[in-house]
C-alpha positions in Angstrom: -7.0 16.1 -35.3 -4.2 13.6 -35.8 -3.0 12.2 -32.4 -0.1 10.1 -33.7 1.9 10.0 -36.9 3.1 6.4 -36.5 1.3 3.8 -34.4 3.4 0.8 -33.4 0.8 -2.0 -33.4 3.3 -4.6 -32.1 3.2 -2.8 -28.7 -0.6 -3.1 -28.3 -2.3 -6.0 -26.6 -3.7 -8.2 -29.3 -7.4 -7.8 -28.4 -7.0 -4.0 -28.3 -5.1 -3.7 -31.7 -8.1 -3.1 -34.0 -10.1 -1.0 -31.6 -7.1 1.2 -31.0 -6.6 1.6 -34.8 -10.2 2.4 -35.3 -10.1 5.0 -32.5 -7.2 6.8 -34.2 -8.9 6.6 -37.6 -12.2 8.0 -36.2 -10.2 11.0 -34.7 -8.9 12.0 -38.2 -10.2 15.0 -39.9 -10.8 14.9 -43.7 -7.4 14.7 -45.5 -5.4 13.6 -42.4 -3.6 10.4 -42.0 -1.5 8.2 -39.7 0.8 5.2 -40.3 0.6 1.8 -38.6 3.7 -0.2 -38.1 3.3 -4.0 -37.8 5.2 -7.3 -37.9 2.8 -8.9 -40.4 0.6 -7.8 -43.3 -2.4 -6.1 -41.8 -4.7 -6.7 -44.8 -7.5 -8.2 -42.6 -7.7 -4.7 -41.0 -8.4 -3.2 -44.4 -11.5 -5.4 -44.9 -12.7 -4.6 -41.4 -12.3 -0.9 -42.0 -14.1 -1.2 -45.4 -16.9 -3.2 -43.8 -17.4 -1.0 -40.8 -16.5 2.5 -42.1 -17.1 2.2 -45.9 -15.1 3.7 -48.7 -14.0 6.8 -46.7 -10.3 6.0 -46.3 -7.3 5.3 -48.4 -4.8 2.5 -47.8 -1.2 2.9 -48.9 1.7 0.4 -48.2 4.9 2.2 -47.4 6.8 -1.1 -46.5 5.8 -4.7 -47.2 7.9 -7.1 -45.2 9.5 -9.4 -44.7 9.9 -8.2 -41.2 8.0 -5.0 -41.0 4.8 -3.7 -42.7 3.9 0.0 -42.7 0.6 1.3 -44.0 -0.5 4.9 -44.3 -4.2 5.2 -43.6 -5.9 8.5 -44.5 -9.5 9.8 -44.2 -10.7 10.9 -47.7 -11.4 14.5 -48.3 -14.9 15.2 -49.7 -13.5 16.0 -53.2 -11.7 12.6 -53.3 -14.9 10.6 -52.6 -15.7 10.3 -56.3 -16.6 7.3 -58.4 -14.4 4.3 -58.0 -13.0 2.3 -60.9 -15.3 -0.5 -60.1 -18.4 1.8 -60.0 -17.5 3.2 -63.5 -16.9 -0.2 -65.0 -20.1 -1.6 -63.4 -22.2 1.0 -65.0 -20.8 0.5 -68.5 -19.2 -2.6 -69.8 -17.6 -0.6 -72.7 -15.7 1.5 -70.2 -14.6 -1.7 -68.5 -13.3 -3.0 -71.9 -11.4 0.3 -72.5 -9.8 0.1 -69.0 -8.8 -3.5 -69.7 -7.2 -2.6 -73.0 -5.1 0.1 -71.3 -4.0 -2.3 -68.5 -6.2 -0.6 -65.8 -7.4 -3.1 -63.2 -11.0 -2.4 -62.1 -12.1 -5.8 -60.8 -11.5 -5.9 -57.1 -13.5 -4.0 -54.5 -10.6 -1.9 -53.2 -12.5 1.3 -53.7 -9.8 3.2 -55.8 -11.0 6.3 -57.5 -9.7 7.5 -60.8 -7.4 9.9 -59.0 -6.0 7.3 -56.7 -5.5 4.7 -59.4 -3.7 7.3 -61.4 -1.0 7.2 -58.7 -0.2 3.6 -59.8 2.9 3.1 -62.0 2.5 3.8 -65.7 -1.2 4.7 -65.4 -1.9 8.5 -65.4 -5.2 10.0 -64.3 -5.4 11.6 -67.8 -5.1 8.2 -69.4 -8.1 7.0 -67.3 -10.2 10.0 -68.0 -9.4 9.5 -71.7 -10.4 5.9 -71.4 -13.8 6.9 -69.9 -14.3 9.5 -72.6 -13.6 7.0 -75.4 -16.4 4.8 -74.2 -19.1 7.5 -73.6 -20.7 7.4 -77.0 -20.7 3.7 -77.5 -24.2 2.2 -77.2 -24.7 -0.3 -74.4 -27.0 -3.2 -75.4 -29.5 -4.5 -72.9 -27.9 -7.9 -72.9 -24.6 -6.4 -71.6 -26.2 -4.3 -68.8 -25.7 -6.5 -65.8 -27.2 -3.9 -63.5 -30.6 -4.4 -65.2 -30.6 -8.2 -64.9 -32.7 -9.7 -62.0 -30.3 -10.9 -59.3 -31.4 -14.5 -59.7 -30.5 -14.4 -63.4 -27.2 -12.8 -62.5 -26.4 -15.5 -60.0 -27.3 -18.1 -62.6 -25.0 -16.4 -65.1 -22.1 -16.4 -62.7 -22.6 -20.1 -61.9 -23.2 -21.2 -65.5 -20.5 -19.1 -67.1 -17.7 -18.3 -64.7 -18.0 -21.2 -62.3 -18.5 -23.6 -65.2 -15.4 -22.3 -66.8 -13.4 -22.9 -63.6 -14.7 -26.4 -63.1 -14.1 -27.3 -66.8 -10.5 -26.0 -66.8 -9.0 -27.0 -63.4 -7.8 -30.4 -64.5 -6.7 -29.2 -67.9 -4.5 -26.4 -66.5 -3.2 -28.5 -63.6 -2.2 -31.3 -66.0 -0.6 -28.9 -68.5 1.4 -27.3 -65.7 2.8 -30.6 -64.5 3.5 -31.8 -68.0 5.4 -28.7 -69.1 7.3 -28.4 -65.8 8.5 -31.9 -66.2 9.6 -31.4 -69.7 11.1 -27.9 -69.6 11.7 -27.3 -65.8 15.4 -27.9 -66.0 15.9 -25.1 -68.5 13.2 -22.8 -67.2 13.1 -22.9 -63.4 10.0 -20.7 -63.3 8.0 -23.6 -64.5 8.9 -25.6 -61.4 7.6 -22.8 -59.3 4.4 -22.7 -61.3 4.1 -26.5 -60.8 4.3 -26.0 -57.1 1.8 -23.0 -56.9 -0.8 -23.7 -59.5 -2.4 -26.9 -58.0 -3.0 -25.3 -54.6 -4.3 -22.1 -56.3 -6.8 -24.2 -58.3 -8.0 -26.1 -55.3 -8.5 -22.9 -53.3 -10.4 -21.5 -56.3 -12.7 -24.5 -56.4 -13.3 -24.2 -52.6 -14.2 -20.5 -53.2 -16.7 -21.4 -55.9 -18.3 -24.2 -53.8 -18.7 -21.8 -50.9 -20.5 -19.4 -53.1 -22.8 -22.0 -54.6 -23.6 -23.8 -51.3 -23.7 -20.8 -48.9 -23.5 -17.3 -50.2 -25.6 -17.5 -53.3 -28.5 -19.3 -51.5 -28.3 -16.7 -48.8 -28.6 -13.9 -51.4 -31.6 -15.6 -52.9 -33.3 -15.9 -49.5 -32.4 -12.3 -48.5 -33.8 -10.8 -51.8 -37.0 -13.0 -51.4 -37.6 -11.4 -48.0 -37.3 -7.8 -49.1 -41.0 -7.3 -48.4 -40.4 -8.0 -44.7 -39.8 -5.3 -42.1 -37.0 -2.8 -42.3 -35.2 -4.4 -39.4 -35.3 -7.8 -41.1 -33.9 -6.2 -44.2 -31.1 -4.7 -42.2 -30.2 -8.0 -40.6 -30.1 -9.7 -44.0 -28.0 -6.9 -45.4 -25.5 -7.3 -42.5 -25.2 -11.0 -43.1 -24.6 -10.5 -46.8 -22.0 -7.8 -46.1 -20.1 -10.1 -43.7 -20.2 -12.8 -46.4 -18.9 -10.3 -48.9 -15.9 -9.4 -46.7 -15.0 -13.1 -46.5 -15.2 -13.5 -50.3 -13.2 -10.3 -50.9 -10.4 -11.5 -48.7 -10.2 -14.7 -50.8 -10.4 -12.7 -54.0 -7.6 -10.5 -52.9 -5.4 -13.5 -52.4 -6.5 -14.9 -55.7 -5.5 -11.7 -57.5 -2.2 -11.6 -55.7 -1.5 -15.2 -57.0 -2.5 -14.2 -60.5 -0.1 -11.3 -60.3 2.6 -13.6 -59.1 2.1 -16.0 -62.0 2.4 -13.1 -64.4 5.6 -11.9 -62.8 7.0 -15.4 -62.7 6.4 -15.9 -66.5 7.5 -12.4 -67.5 4.0 -11.6 -68.7 3.6 -15.0 -70.2 6.4 -14.4 -72.7 7.3 -17.7 -74.4 11.0 -18.7 -74.8 12.3 -19.7 -78.2 12.2 -23.4 -77.3 8.6 -23.5 -76.2 6.7 -26.5 -77.5 3.0 -26.6 -78.3 2.1 -27.7 -74.8 4.2 -24.9 -73.3 2.4 -22.4 -75.6 -1.0 -23.8 -74.8 -0.3 -23.6 -71.0 0.5 -19.9 -71.2 -2.6 -19.3 -73.3 -4.8 -21.1 -70.8 -3.2 -19.2 -67.8 -3.9 -15.8 -69.6 -7.4 -17.0 -70.5 -8.0 -18.0 -66.8 -6.7 -14.6 -65.5 -9.0 -12.7 -67.9 -12.0 -14.8 -66.9 -11.3 -14.5 -63.2 -10.9 -10.7 -63.3 -14.2 -10.3 -65.1 -15.8 -12.7 -62.6 -14.5 -10.8 -59.6 -15.6 -7.5 -61.1 -19.2 -8.7 -61.6 -19.3 -10.0 -58.0 -17.7 -7.1 -56.2 -19.0 -4.2 -58.2 -22.4 -5.4 -59.2 -23.8 -8.5 -57.5 -22.8 -7.9 -53.8 -23.6 -4.1 -53.7 -27.1 -4.9 -55.1 -27.6 -7.9 -52.9 -26.9 -5.8 -49.8 -29.2 -2.9 -50.6 -32.5 -2.8 -48.8 -34.3 -2.0 -52.1 -36.6 -4.6 -53.6 -35.1 -6.8 -56.2 -36.4 -9.6 -58.4 -34.8 -13.0 -58.0 -36.4 -14.4 -61.1 
């Protein structure tokens, strides 16, 4: 039973904010909702809800700043607890390719189902069901089925493919951005904003990669290696991995917001008539980076981390 329609979080003592919101959420019946009103983006709450309650809620921004944020939080009804976009893409890379071709984002672990993603602008639920149907009869080779790879091999693949790509291209993209902004920034002000944003984005990206290689990935290897221990030990390892996953997902959310900002800033990487070769190459590299990062985030959120957190035995070889 809904107890409030709008909860003004600004009036709640800081240490009691999240417990109060959780109390109101737990009181919801299936299909019911309430709205929180806040003076800053409550995105950390989203990740806490996801971590502690799982994919049983929906999260809809009604207002996004600059002074007020309103978010409608609803408990899913049973019929809405279907497969998420990430689940579908994780099970079949061909379906992921069709989603990508139709501009449907499946990479981040935000738990959107086909029905919920269909509420996004220009993407109908019918379009998504059609995309899935188009991929059904396409054979999936063993080399493309990430779900069947041993976790250790999947970790190595991420490091040697996606992490390597990032490390190899950081200086290239940073240098190109500075060069093109210096040459064309007077005529195209968006390049100056790119020049201000790209370096910090790339440094944060490198920090994210290093955290995975030095902390999270070794933790996953250790946890999987201990799967023959007691159930309680498995549960503890799973909790640690889940907490690490939440930290990574927060960073990945910011990463995707930045990528969306770059795309808006450049009008979808549309080149002006006076674009030189370096200008053209910069936009090509930024699109290439976006494509690689979305695939990288998809593999981690929808395949690696769910498998790493499961108590079932896995091979790390």
